[in-house]
FIZATOR-800843 format. One record per residue (C-alpha): residue in three letters; residue number from 1; x, y, z. Coordinates in steps of 0.25 Angstrom, whole numbers, plus 5000, padded with zeros to 4 digits. Layout:
PT; residu; num; px; py; pz
PT; ALA; NUM; X; Y; Z
...
//
This chain:
PT; residu; num; px; py; pz
PT; MET; 1; 4861; 4682; 4881
PT; ALA; 2; 4860; 4667; 4880
PT; GLU; 3; 4859; 4658; 4891
PT; GLN; 4; 4866; 4644; 4891
PT; LEU; 5; 4857; 4632; 4891
PT; SER; 6; 4866; 4620; 4890
PT; GLU; 7; 4881; 4618; 4887
PT; GLY; 8; 4887; 4607; 4879
PT; PRO; 9; 4901; 4604; 4874
PT; GLY; 10; 4904; 4618; 4868
PT; ILE; 11; 4890; 4621; 4865
PT; GLU; 12; 4880; 4630; 4873
PT; LEU; 13; 4865; 4632; 4871
PT; ALA; 14; 4862; 4646; 4872
PT; SER; 15; 4847; 4651; 4873
PT; GLY; 16; 4844; 4661; 4862
PT; HIS; 17; 4832; 4668; 4855
PT; PHE; 18; 4829; 4655; 4848
PT; GLY; 19; 4832; 4644; 4858
PT; PRO; 20; 4844; 4637; 4862
PT; VAL; 21; 4856; 4640; 4853
PT; PRO; 22; 4869; 4631; 4853
PT; VAL; 23; 4881; 4640; 4855
PT; ALA; 24; 4896; 4634; 4854
PT; THR; 25; 4904; 4639; 4866
PT; SER; 26; 4918; 4634; 4862
PT; LEU; 27; 4926; 4632; 4849
PT; GLU; 28; 4924; 4618; 4842
PT; GLN; 29; 4934; 4610; 4834
PT; SER; 30; 4928; 4605; 4821
PT; PRO; 31; 4936; 4596; 4811
PT; THR; 32; 4936; 4601; 4797
PT; LYS; 33; 4931; 4590; 4787
PT; ALA; 34; 4941; 4594; 4776
PT; SER; 35; 4955; 4594; 4784
PT; GLY; 36; 4951; 4586; 4796
PT; ALA; 37; 4957; 4597; 4805
PT; THR; 38; 4950; 4603; 4816
PT; THR; 39; 4947; 4618; 4816
PT; THR; 40; 4941; 4628; 4826
PT; THR; 41; 4927; 4633; 4823
PT; ASP; 42; 4924; 4646; 4829
PT; ILE; 43; 4910; 4646; 4837
PT; VAL; 44; 4903; 4658; 4841
PT; ARG; 45; 4902; 4659; 4856
PT; PRO; 46; 4890; 4665; 4863
PT; GLN; 47; 4898; 4676; 4869
PT; ASP; 48; 4903; 4680; 4855
PT; LEU; 49; 4888; 4683; 4850
PT; SER; 50; 4883; 4697; 4852
PT; VAL; 51; 4868; 4696; 4855
PT; ASP; 52; 4860; 4709; 4855
PT; ASP; 53; 4853; 4709; 4869
PT; ASP; 54; 4844; 4720; 4863
PT; ASP; 55; 4835; 4710; 4855
PT; ASP; 56; 4831; 4702; 4868
PT; ASP; 57; 4825; 4715; 4874
PT; ILE; 58; 4816; 4718; 4862
PT; ASP; 59; 4802; 4711; 4862
PT; GLU; 60; 4796; 4714; 4849
PT; SER; 61; 4785; 4707; 4843
PT; LEU; 62; 4785; 4703; 4828
PT; ALA; 63; 4775; 4713; 4825
PT; GLU; 64; 4783; 4724; 4832
PT; ARG; 65; 4795; 4721; 4824
PT; LEU; 66; 4788; 4720; 4811
PT; TRP; 67; 4781; 4734; 4814
PT; GLY; 68; 4795; 4739; 4816
PT; LEU; 69; 4800; 4735; 4803
PT; THR; 70; 4789; 4743; 4796
PT; GLU; 71; 4797; 4756; 4799
PT; MET; 72; 4808; 4752; 4788
PT; PHE; 73; 4797; 4754; 4777
PT; PRO; 74; 4792; 4768; 4773
PT; GLU; 75; 4778; 4772; 4778
PT; GLY; 76; 4772; 4772; 4764
PT; LEU; 77; 4776; 4757; 4762
PT; ARG; 78; 4770; 4754; 4776
PT; LYS; 79; 4757; 4760; 4773
PT; ALA; 80; 4756; 4754; 4759
PT; VAL; 81; 4759; 4740; 4765
PT; GLY; 82; 4749; 4743; 4776
PT; ASN; 83; 4738; 4747; 4766
PT; LEU; 84; 4741; 4735; 4757
PT; THR; 85; 4740; 4726; 4769
PT; SER; 86; 4727; 4732; 4773
PT; PHE; 87; 4721; 4732; 4759
PT; SER; 88; 4725; 4717; 4758
PT; ILE; 89; 4718; 4713; 4771
PT; PHE; 90; 4706; 4721; 4767
PT; GLY; 91; 4705; 4715; 4753
PT; ALA; 92; 4707; 4701; 4759
PT; LYS; 93; 4695; 4703; 4769
PT; THR; 94; 4687; 4709; 4758
PT; LEU; 95; 4689; 4697; 4748
PT; PHE; 96; 4686; 4687; 4760
PT; SER; 97; 4673; 4694; 4763
PT; LEU; 98; 4669; 4695; 4748
PT; GLY; 99; 4673; 4680; 4747
PT; LYS; 100; 4664; 4676; 4758
PT; SER; 101; 4652; 4684; 4753
PT; ALA; 102; 4654; 4678; 4739
PT; THR; 103; 4654; 4664; 4745
PT; TRP; 104; 4642; 4667; 4753
PT; ILE; 105; 4634; 4673; 4741
PT; ALA; 106; 4638; 4661; 4732
PT; ALA; 107; 4635; 4650; 4742
PT; SER; 108; 4621; 4657; 4746
PT; SER; 109; 4618; 4659; 4731
PT; ALA; 110; 4621; 4644; 4727
PT; THR; 111; 4612; 4640; 4739
PT; ILE; 112; 4601; 4648; 4735
PT; LEU; 113; 4601; 4647; 4720
PT; VAL; 114; 4609; 4634; 4716
PT; LEU; 115; 4605; 4624; 4726
PT; PRO; 116; 4590; 4625; 4724
PT; VAL; 117; 4592; 4622; 4709
PT; MET; 118; 4601; 4610; 4712
PT; PHE; 119; 4590; 4605; 4722
PT; GLU; 120; 4579; 4606; 4711
PT; GLY; 121; 4588; 4599; 4701
PT; GLU; 122; 4590; 4588; 4710
PT; ARG; 123; 4575; 4587; 4714
PT; ALA; 124; 4572; 4587; 4699
PT; GLN; 125; 4582; 4576; 4696
PT; LEU; 126; 4577; 4568; 4708
PT; GLN; 127; 4562; 4569; 4702
PT; GLU; 128; 4567; 4564; 4689
PT; GLN; 129; 4574; 4552; 4695
PT; GLN; 130; 4561; 4549; 4703
PT; ILE; 131; 4553; 4550; 4690
PT; GLN; 132; 4562; 4540; 4683
PT; GLN; 133; 4562; 4530; 4694
PT; GLN; 134; 4546; 4531; 4694
PT; ARG; 135; 4546; 4528; 4679
PT; GLN; 136; 4556; 4517; 4681
PT; ILE; 137; 4547; 4510; 4691
PT; LEU; 138; 4534; 4512; 4683
PT; LEU; 139; 4539; 4509; 4669
PT; GLY; 140; 4551; 4500; 4671
PT; PRO; 141; 4566; 4502; 4670
PT; ASN; 142; 4567; 4507; 4656
PT; ALA; 143; 4557; 4518; 4658
PT; ALA; 144; 4566; 4527; 4666
PT; VAL; 145; 4576; 4527; 4655
PT; SER; 146; 4566; 4530; 4644
PT; GLY; 147; 4558; 4539; 4652
PT; SER; 148; 4569; 4548; 4656
PT; ALA; 149; 4565; 4557; 4644
PT; GLY; 150; 4554; 4562; 4652
PT; ALA; 151; 4538; 4560; 4651
PT; GLY; 152; 4538; 4566; 4637
PT; GLY; 153; 4547; 4554; 4632
PT; LEU; 154; 4535; 4546; 4628
PT; LEU; 155; 4525; 4552; 4618
PT; PRO; 156; 4510; 4547; 4620
PT; GLY; 157; 4507; 4537; 4610
PT; ALA; 158; 4522; 4534; 4607
PT; MET; 159; 4528; 4520; 4609
PT; PRO; 160; 4540; 4520; 4618
PT; GLY; 161; 4553; 4518; 4611
PT; VAL; 162; 4547; 4523; 4598
PT; MET; 163; 4551; 4537; 4595
PT; GLN; 164; 4541; 4546; 4587
PT; VAL; 165; 4546; 4556; 4577
PT; PRO; 166; 4537; 4569; 4576
PT; VAL; 167; 4531; 4571; 4562
PT; PRO; 168; 4533; 4585; 4557
PT; GLN; 169; 4521; 4592; 4553
PT; ARG; 170; 4520; 4600; 4540
//
């Protein structure tokens, strides 16, 4: 049943399924707090315990025990739970596969369609900055600000700073 590991004053350590277990071997006297008198406390002795030795002989794994518990449910319920589990696993695998495919399609489409447009816009912006820098170098510091309207900002024969109003023809 349980082997004795060590012995103290009225306490033994017995080896059980879950490690050493302290077990009292004698009756102890303990004072009661209310009256101050001592009373006898009954302690269960190891020889008083009835232990089923049949449990020690059975070596079942957790899976075997769970499989044995399925017998308490009707066959229809077991099949329904099995089918539901199979469908859930199939659905999770399918959703994962579709998610991978959608991510690949989105990433490759963005690379092929969007990135060239972004690069071209960046290149056009860089060219515009270079043109403004050239104007600033050639015409002075105020030329970059007034020349930002483009090459058509100055009309031939017009004075800078004077705005010409077109005359409507009849």
